[in-house]
Backbone as XML, in Angstrom:
<?xml version="1.0"?>
<chain id="A" units="angstrom">
  <residue number="1" name="UNK">
    <atom name="N" x="115.594" y="99.621" z="87.728"/>
    <atom name="CA" x="114.753" y="98.493" z="87.400"/>
    <atom name="C" x="114.316" y="97.821" z="88.709"/>
  </residue>
  <residue number="2" name="UNK">
    <atom name="N" x="113.260" y="98.338" z="89.331"/>
    <atom name="CA" x="112.815" y="97.759" z="90.602"/>
    <atom name="C" x="112.161" y="96.392" z="90.430"/>
  </residue>
  <residue number="3" name="UNK">
    <atom name="N" x="112.344" y="95.580" z="91.453"/>
    <atom name="CA" x="111.679" y="94.281" z="91.526"/>
    <atom name="C" x="110.968" y="94.208" z="92.871"/>
  </residue>
  <residue number="4" name="UNK">
    <atom name="N" x="109.675" y="94.040" z="92.834"/>
    <atom name="CA" x="108.845" y="93.979" z="94.032"/>
    <atom name="C" x="108.453" y="92.531" z="94.250"/>
  </residue>
  <residue number="5" name="UNK">
    <atom name="N" x="108.711" y="92.030" z="95.458"/>
    <atom name="CA" x="108.330" y="90.653" z="95.795"/>
    <atom name="C" x="107.177" y="90.709" z="96.790"/>
  </residue>
  <residue number="6" name="UNK">
    <atom name="N" x="106.127" y="89.989" z="96.487"/>
    <atom name="CA" x="104.963" y="89.882" z="97.359"/>
    <atom name="C" x="104.846" y="88.422" z="97.769"/>
  </residue>
  <residue number="7" name="UNK">
    <atom name="N" x="104.873" y="88.168" z="99.067"/>
    <atom name="CA" x="104.708" y="86.800" z="99.569"/>
    <atom name="C" x="103.361" y="86.702" z="100.262"/>
  </residue>
  <residue number="8" name="UNK">
    <atom name="N" x="102.594" y="85.715" z="99.844"/>
    <atom name="CA" x="101.272" y="85.475" z="100.413"/>
    <atom name="C" x="101.115" y="83.982" z="100.649"/>
  </residue>
  <residue number="9" name="UNK">
    <atom name="N" x="100.188" y="83.639" z="101.531"/>
    <atom name="CA" x="99.912" y="82.221" z="101.738"/>
    <atom name="C" x="99.068" y="81.694" z="100.576"/>
  </residue>
  <residue number="10" name="UNK">
    <atom name="N" x="99.268" y="80.428" z="100.265"/>
    <atom name="CA" x="98.550" y="79.780" z="99.162"/>
    <atom name="C" x="97.152" y="79.402" z="99.656"/>
  </residue>
  <residue number="11" name="UNK">
    <atom name="N" x="96.225" y="80.331" z="99.422"/>
    <atom name="CA" x="94.858" y="80.116" z="99.907"/>
    <atom name="C" x="93.825" y="80.558" z="98.880"/>
  </residue>
  <residue number="12" name="UNK">
    <atom name="N" x="94.062" y="80.219" z="97.653"/>
    <atom name="CA" x="93.050" y="80.468" z="96.633"/>
    <atom name="C" x="92.989" y="81.886" z="96.107"/>
  </residue>
  <residue number="13" name="UNK">
    <atom name="N" x="94.125" y="82.573" z="96.070"/>
    <atom name="CA" x="94.149" y="83.896" z="95.464"/>
    <atom name="C" x="93.884" y="83.729" z="93.973"/>
  </residue>
  <residue number="14" name="UNK">
    <atom name="N" x="92.965" y="84.511" z="93.470"/>
    <atom name="CA" x="92.568" y="84.362" z="92.066"/>
    <atom name="C" x="93.539" y="85.082" z="91.130"/>
  </residue>
  <residue number="15" name="UNK">
    <atom name="N" x="93.456" y="84.718" z="89.869"/>
    <atom name="CA" x="94.258" y="85.383" z="88.834"/>
    <atom name="C" x="93.942" y="86.881" z="88.815"/>
  </residue>
  <residue number="16" name="UNK">
    <atom name="N" x="92.675" y="87.231" z="88.963"/>
    <atom name="CA" x="92.269" y="88.639" z="88.974"/>
    <atom name="C" x="92.869" y="89.385" z="90.172"/>
  </residue>
  <residue number="17" name="UNK">
    <atom name="N" x="92.872" y="88.757" z="91.337"/>
    <atom name="CA" x="93.482" y="89.386" z="92.510"/>
    <atom name="C" x="94.979" y="89.606" z="92.305"/>
  </residue>
  <residue number="18" name="UNK">
    <atom name="N" x="95.644" y="88.633" z="91.715"/>
    <atom name="CA" x="97.079" y="88.783" z="91.421"/>
    <atom name="C" x="97.303" y="89.910" z="90.426"/>
  </residue>
  <residue number="19" name="UNK">
    <atom name="N" x="96.446" y="89.994" z="89.441"/>
    <atom name="CA" x="96.536" y="91.072" z="88.455"/>
    <atom name="C" x="96.424" y="92.433" z="89.140"/>
  </residue>
  <residue number="20" name="UNK">
    <atom name="N" x="95.509" y="92.539" z="90.101"/>
    <atom name="CA" x="95.343" y="93.789" z="90.843"/>
    <atom name="C" x="96.560" y="94.099" z="91.710"/>
  </residue>
  <residue number="21" name="UNK">
    <atom name="N" x="97.146" y="93.071" z="92.333"/>
    <atom name="CA" x="98.368" y="93.267" z="93.123"/>
    <atom name="C" x="99.502" y="93.786" z="92.248"/>
  </residue>
  <residue number="22" name="UNK">
    <atom name="N" x="99.669" y="93.184" z="91.082"/>
    <atom name="CA" x="100.737" y="93.586" z="90.164"/>
    <atom name="C" x="100.527" y="95.031" z="89.709"/>
  </residue>
  <residue number="23" name="UNK">
    <atom name="N" x="99.298" y="95.361" z="89.314"/>
    <atom name="CA" x="99.002" y="96.728" z="88.855"/>
    <atom name="C" x="99.189" y="97.736" z="89.987"/>
  </residue>
  <residue number="24" name="UNK">
    <atom name="N" x="98.718" y="97.391" z="91.184"/>
    <atom name="CA" x="98.820" y="98.316" z="92.305"/>
    <atom name="C" x="100.250" y="98.553" z="92.757"/>
  </residue>
  <residue number="25" name="UNK">
    <atom name="N" x="101.051" y="97.483" z="92.810"/>
    <atom name="CA" x="102.453" y="97.623" z="93.215"/>
    <atom name="C" x="103.221" y="98.440" z="92.178"/>
  </residue>
  <residue number="26" name="UNK">
    <atom name="N" x="102.935" y="98.202" z="90.910"/>
    <atom name="CA" x="103.596" y="98.953" z="89.843"/>
    <atom name="C" x="103.213" y="100.428" z="89.932"/>
  </residue>
  <residue number="27" name="UNK">
    <atom name="N" x="101.944" y="100.701" z="90.108"/>
    <atom name="CA" x="101.469" y="102.088" z="90.193"/>
    <atom name="C" x="102.099" y="102.804" z="91.378"/>
  </residue>
  <residue number="28" name="UNK">
    <atom name="N" x="102.288" y="102.099" z="92.483"/>
    <atom name="CA" x="102.920" y="102.688" z="93.664"/>
    <atom name="C" x="104.354" y="103.126" z="93.345"/>
  </residue>
  <residue number="29" name="UNK">
    <atom name="N" x="105.111" y="102.285" z="92.650"/>
    <atom name="CA" x="106.485" y="102.636" z="92.273"/>
    <atom name="C" x="106.519" y="103.837" z="91.324"/>
  </residue>
  <residue number="30" name="UNK">
    <atom name="N" x="105.560" y="103.905" z="90.415"/>
    <atom name="CA" x="105.472" y="105.028" z="89.487"/>
    <atom name="C" x="105.162" y="106.311" z="90.248"/>
  </residue>
  <residue number="31" name="UNK">
    <atom name="N" x="104.164" y="106.241" z="91.129"/>
    <atom name="CA" x="103.695" y="107.433" z="91.840"/>
    <atom name="C" x="104.704" y="107.929" z="92.865"/>
  </residue>
  <residue number="32" name="UNK">
    <atom name="N" x="105.286" y="107.023" z="93.642"/>
    <atom name="CA" x="106.160" y="107.424" z="94.742"/>
    <atom name="C" x="107.601" y="107.650" z="94.290"/>
  </residue>
  <residue number="33" name="UNK">
    <atom name="N" x="108.108" y="106.772" z="93.428"/>
    <atom name="CA" x="109.521" y="106.842" z="93.057"/>
    <atom name="C" x="109.760" y="107.243" z="91.600"/>
  </residue>
  <residue number="34" name="UNK">
    <atom name="N" x="108.679" y="107.565" z="90.884"/>
    <atom name="CA" x="108.779" y="107.978" z="89.485"/>
    <atom name="C" x="109.485" y="106.927" z="88.629"/>
  </residue>
  <residue number="35" name="UNK">
    <atom name="N" x="109.196" y="105.652" z="88.883"/>
    <atom name="CA" x="109.807" y="104.555" z="88.122"/>
    <atom name="C" x="109.005" y="104.278" z="86.853"/>
  </residue>
  <residue number="36" name="UNK">
    <atom name="N" x="109.691" y="103.770" z="85.848"/>
    <atom name="CA" x="109.073" y="103.399" z="84.591"/>
    <atom name="C" x="108.337" y="102.074" z="84.765"/>
  </residue>
  <residue number="37" name="UNK">
    <atom name="N" x="107.036" y="102.037" z="84.524"/>
    <atom name="CA" x="106.308" y="100.785" z="84.701"/>
    <atom name="C" x="106.808" y="99.666" z="83.776"/>
  </residue>
  <residue number="38" name="UNK">
    <atom name="N" x="107.369" y="100.032" z="82.630"/>
    <atom name="CA" x="107.860" y="99.015" z="81.696"/>
    <atom name="C" x="109.078" y="98.269" z="82.231"/>
  </residue>
  <residue number="39" name="UNK">
    <atom name="N" x="109.768" y="98.864" z="83.219"/>
    <atom name="CA" x="110.938" y="98.190" z="83.779"/>
    <atom name="C" x="110.730" y="97.830" z="85.253"/>
  </residue>
  <residue number="40" name="UNK">
    <atom name="N" x="109.486" y="97.817" z="85.693"/>
    <atom name="CA" x="109.152" y="97.441" z="87.073"/>
    <atom name="C" x="108.627" y="96.017" z="87.073"/>
  </residue>
  <residue number="41" name="UNK">
    <atom name="N" x="109.302" y="95.163" z="87.827"/>
    <atom name="CA" x="108.927" y="93.750" z="87.889"/>
    <atom name="C" x="108.222" y="93.467" z="89.212"/>
  </residue>
  <residue number="42" name="UNK">
    <atom name="N" x="107.196" y="92.639" z="89.176"/>
    <atom name="CA" x="106.483" y="92.209" z="90.376"/>
    <atom name="C" x="106.452" y="90.687" z="90.373"/>
  </residue>
  <residue number="43" name="UNK">
    <atom name="N" x="106.902" y="90.092" z="91.478"/>
    <atom name="CA" x="106.913" y="88.640" z="91.625"/>
    <atom name="C" x="106.023" y="88.289" z="92.805"/>
  </residue>
  <residue number="44" name="UNK">
    <atom name="N" x="105.082" y="87.410" z="92.595"/>
    <atom name="CA" x="104.199" y="86.947" z="93.668"/>
    <atom name="C" x="104.576" y="85.514" z="94.002"/>
  </residue>
  <residue number="45" name="UNK">
    <atom name="N" x="104.988" y="85.312" z="95.242"/>
    <atom name="CA" x="105.309" y="83.971" z="95.743"/>
    <atom name="C" x="104.174" y="83.506" z="96.635"/>
  </residue>
  <residue number="46" name="UNK">
    <atom name="N" x="103.604" y="82.358" z="96.314"/>
    <atom name="CA" x="102.581" y="81.759" z="97.164"/>
    <atom name="C" x="103.238" y="80.674" z="98.005"/>
  </residue>
  <residue number="47" name="UNK">
    <atom name="N" x="103.074" y="80.785" z="99.304"/>
    <atom name="CA" x="103.731" y="79.884" z="100.247"/>
    <atom name="C" x="102.682" y="78.974" z="100.877"/>
  </residue>
  <residue number="48" name="UNK">
    <atom name="N" x="102.965" y="77.672" z="100.898"/>
    <atom name="CA" x="102.059" y="76.730" z="101.559"/>
    <atom name="C" x="101.932" y="77.086" z="103.030"/>
  </residue>
  <residue number="49" name="UNK">
    <atom name="N" x="100.766" y="76.876" z="103.591"/>
    <atom name="CA" x="100.529" y="77.199" z="104.999"/>
    <atom name="C" x="101.494" y="76.473" z="105.931"/>
  </residue>
  <residue number="50" name="UNK">
    <atom name="N" x="101.923" y="75.275" z="105.542"/>
    <atom name="CA" x="102.884" y="74.529" z="106.365"/>
    <atom name="C" x="104.225" y="75.237" z="106.453"/>
  </residue>
  <residue number="51" name="UNK">
    <atom name="N" x="104.501" y="76.138" z="105.526"/>
    <atom name="CA" x="105.786" y="76.830" z="105.461"/>
    <atom name="C" x="105.696" y="78.290" z="105.893"/>
  </residue>
  <residue number="52" name="UNK">
    <atom name="N" x="104.641" y="78.657" z="106.600"/>
    <atom name="CA" x="104.433" y="80.042" z="107.016"/>
    <atom name="C" x="104.189" y="80.045" z="108.517"/>
  </residue>
  <residue number="53" name="UNK">
    <atom name="N" x="104.899" y="80.880" z="109.221"/>
    <atom name="CA" x="104.727" y="80.968" z="110.667"/>
    <atom name="C" x="104.540" y="82.401" z="111.114"/>
  </residue>
  <residue number="54" name="UNK">
    <atom name="N" x="103.910" y="82.559" z="112.249"/>
    <atom name="CA" x="103.719" y="83.882" z="112.855"/>
    <atom name="C" x="103.633" y="83.697" z="114.362"/>
  </residue>
  <residue number="55" name="UNK">
    <atom name="N" x="104.217" y="84.599" z="115.098"/>
    <atom name="CA" x="104.156" y="84.502" z="116.555"/>
    <atom name="C" x="104.805" y="83.258" z="117.114"/>
  </residue>
  <residue number="56" name="UNK">
    <atom name="N" x="105.777" y="82.711" z="116.397"/>
    <atom name="CA" x="106.467" y="81.512" z="116.853"/>
    <atom name="C" x="105.723" y="80.217" z="116.603"/>
  </residue>
  <residue number="57" name="UNK">
    <atom name="N" x="104.651" y="80.282" z="115.820"/>
    <atom name="CA" x="103.828" y="79.091" z="115.553"/>
    <atom name="C" x="103.570" y="78.958" z="114.056"/>
  </residue>
  <residue number="58" name="UNK">
    <atom name="N" x="103.308" y="77.720" z="113.594"/>
    <atom name="CA" x="102.787" y="77.594" z="112.233"/>
    <atom name="C" x="101.485" y="78.394" z="112.132"/>
  </residue>
  <residue number="59" name="UNK">
    <atom name="N" x="101.255" y="79.038" z="111.007"/>
    <atom name="CA" x="100.133" y="79.961" z="110.884"/>
    <atom name="C" x="98.785" y="79.303" z="111.197"/>
  </residue>
  <residue number="60" name="UNK">
    <atom name="N" x="98.614" y="78.022" z="110.862"/>
    <atom name="CA" x="97.346" y="77.349" z="111.147"/>
    <atom name="C" x="97.103" y="77.293" z="112.656"/>
  </residue>
  <residue number="61" name="UNK">
    <atom name="N" x="98.148" y="76.968" z="113.423"/>
    <atom name="CA" x="98.014" y="76.939" z="114.883"/>
    <atom name="C" x="97.789" y="78.345" z="115.430"/>
  </residue>
  <residue number="62" name="UNK">
    <atom name="N" x="98.515" y="79.316" z="114.897"/>
    <atom name="CA" x="98.363" y="80.699" z="115.354"/>
    <atom name="C" x="96.934" y="81.182" z="115.138"/>
  </residue>
  <residue number="63" name="UNK">
    <atom name="N" x="96.375" y="80.884" z="113.961"/>
    <atom name="CA" x="94.995" y="81.288" z="113.680"/>
    <atom name="C" x="94.024" y="80.602" z="114.635"/>
  </residue>
  <residue number="64" name="UNK">
    <atom name="N" x="94.284" y="79.333" z="114.914"/>
    <atom name="CA" x="93.425" y="78.604" z="115.836"/>
    <atom name="C" x="93.436" y="79.283" z="117.215"/>
  </residue>
  <residue number="65" name="UNK">
    <atom name="N" x="94.629" y="79.653" z="117.664"/>
    <atom name="CA" x="94.740" y="80.332" z="118.959"/>
    <atom name="C" x="94.039" y="81.687" z="118.935"/>
  </residue>
  <residue number="66" name="UNK">
    <atom name="N" x="94.173" y="82.416" z="117.840"/>
    <atom name="CA" x="93.511" y="83.711" z="117.732"/>
    <atom name="C" x="91.994" y="83.550" z="117.780"/>
  </residue>
  <residue number="67" name="UNK">
    <atom name="N" x="91.499" y="82.509" z="117.121"/>
    <atom name="CA" x="90.061" y="82.260" z="117.118"/>
    <atom name="C" x="89.562" y="81.866" z="118.502"/>
  </residue>
  <residue number="68" name="UNK">
    <atom name="N" x="90.451" y="81.250" z="119.287"/>
    <atom name="CA" x="90.081" y="80.834" z="120.640"/>
    <atom name="C" x="90.218" y="81.993" z="121.632"/>
  </residue>
  <residue number="69" name="UNK">
    <atom name="N" x="90.441" y="83.190" z="121.120"/>
    <atom name="CA" x="90.500" y="84.351" z="121.997"/>
    <atom name="C" x="91.868" y="84.606" z="122.594"/>
  </residue>
  <residue number="70" name="UNK">
    <atom name="N" x="92.901" y="84.057" z="121.998"/>
    <atom name="CA" x="94.246" y="84.318" z="122.490"/>
    <atom name="C" x="94.561" y="83.646" z="123.808"/>
  </residue>
  <residue number="71" name="UNK">
    <atom name="N" x="93.822" y="82.615" z="124.162"/>
    <atom name="CA" x="94.054" y="81.928" z="125.434"/>
    <atom name="C" x="95.471" y="81.389" z="125.521"/>
  </residue>
  <residue number="72" name="UNK">
    <atom name="N" x="95.990" y="80.906" z="124.429"/>
    <atom name="CA" x="97.350" y="80.353" z="124.442"/>
    <atom name="C" x="98.376" y="81.441" z="124.677"/>
  </residue>
  <residue number="73" name="UNK">
    <atom name="N" x="98.125" y="82.650" z="124.198"/>
    <atom name="CA" x="99.052" y="83.762" z="124.439"/>
    <atom name="C" x="99.146" y="84.034" z="125.929"/>
  </residue>
  <residue number="74" name="UNK">
    <atom name="N" x="98.039" y="83.966" z="126.590"/>
    <atom name="CA" x="98.051" y="84.149" z="128.042"/>
    <atom name="C" x="98.837" y="83.052" z="128.729"/>
  </residue>
  <residue number="75" name="UNK">
    <atom name="N" x="98.718" y="81.832" z="128.245"/>
    <atom name="CA" x="99.489" y="80.722" z="128.834"/>
    <atom name="C" x="100.975" y="80.915" z="128.594"/>
  </residue>
  <residue number="76" name="UNK">
    <atom name="N" x="101.346" y="81.350" z="127.380"/>
    <atom name="CA" x="102.767" y="81.579" z="127.090"/>
    <atom name="C" x="103.319" y="82.695" z="127.961"/>
  </residue>
  <residue number="77" name="UNK">
    <atom name="N" x="102.568" y="83.763" z="128.141"/>
    <atom name="CA" x="103.026" y="84.883" z="128.965"/>
    <atom name="C" x="103.204" y="84.438" z="130.409"/>
  </residue>
  <residue number="78" name="UNK">
    <atom name="N" x="102.319" y="83.583" z="130.876"/>
    <atom name="CA" x="102.423" y="83.106" z="132.258"/>
    <atom name="C" x="103.673" y="82.248" z="132.446"/>
  </residue>
  <residue number="79" name="UNK">
    <atom name="N" x="104.126" y="81.595" z="131.376"/>
    <atom name="CA" x="105.345" y="80.782" z="131.449"/>
    <atom name="C" x="106.587" y="81.611" z="131.137"/>
  </residue>
  <residue number="80" name="UNK">
    <atom name="N" x="106.419" y="82.937" z="130.934"/>
    <atom name="CA" x="107.543" y="83.779" z="130.621"/>
    <atom name="C" x="107.953" y="83.733" z="129.169"/>
  </residue>
  <residue number="81" name="UNK">
    <atom name="N" x="107.035" y="83.344" z="128.305"/>
    <atom name="CA" x="107.317" y="83.262" z="126.877"/>
    <atom name="C" x="106.409" y="84.219" z="126.130"/>
  </residue>
  <residue number="82" name="UNK">
    <atom name="N" x="106.535" y="85.493" z="126.418"/>
    <atom name="CA" x="105.691" y="86.491" z="125.775"/>
    <atom name="C" x="105.850" y="86.499" z="124.263"/>
  </residue>
  <residue number="83" name="UNK">
    <atom name="N" x="104.957" y="87.173" z="123.589"/>
    <atom name="CA" x="104.951" y="87.160" z="122.136"/>
    <atom name="C" x="106.001" y="88.040" z="121.482"/>
  </residue>
  <residue number="84" name="UNK">
    <atom name="N" x="106.637" y="88.954" z="122.213"/>
    <atom name="CA" x="107.607" y="89.852" z="121.591"/>
    <atom name="C" x="108.994" y="89.627" z="122.152"/>
  </residue>
  <residue number="85" name="UNK">
    <atom name="N" x="109.959" y="89.647" z="121.273"/>
    <atom name="CA" x="111.342" y="89.496" z="121.700"/>
    <atom name="C" x="111.844" y="90.814" z="122.267"/>
  </residue>
  <residue number="86" name="UNK">
    <atom name="N" x="112.758" y="90.738" z="123.185"/>
    <atom name="CA" x="113.370" y="91.952" z="123.744"/>
    <atom name="C" x="114.207" y="92.625" z="122.678"/>
  </residue>
  <residue number="87" name="UNK">
    <atom name="N" x="114.211" y="93.965" z="122.668"/>
    <atom name="CA" x="115.027" y="94.658" z="121.667"/>
    <atom name="C" x="116.503" y="94.350" z="121.847"/>
  </residue>
  <residue number="88" name="UNK">
    <atom name="N" x="117.211" y="94.310" z="120.741"/>
    <atom name="CA" x="118.658" y="94.051" z="120.797"/>
    <atom name="C" x="119.388" y="95.323" z="121.160"/>
  </residue>
  <residue number="89" name="UNK">
    <atom name="N" x="120.457" y="95.144" z="121.940"/>
    <atom name="CA" x="121.248" y="96.312" z="122.338"/>
    <atom name="C" x="122.234" y="96.688" z="121.276"/>
  </residue>
</chain>
């Protein structure tokens, strides 16, 4: 009995889009893992933008930096704060 969780930002995803996500995720489980669609659950969690981060920043700030051409990434790298963490040993 698989349960698929999809987390997306709360930005006006329509009921139809959610329906397509549910159908597509279910079909993937059927096709790849031969699961019964009647016992496949899909949960969609919509997260407020204030509660979503990427690259060490709230997503709104990260998007702003991306739109500005990544200038802030260059500033962080110059301060020794690159965007990727070192691999763990």
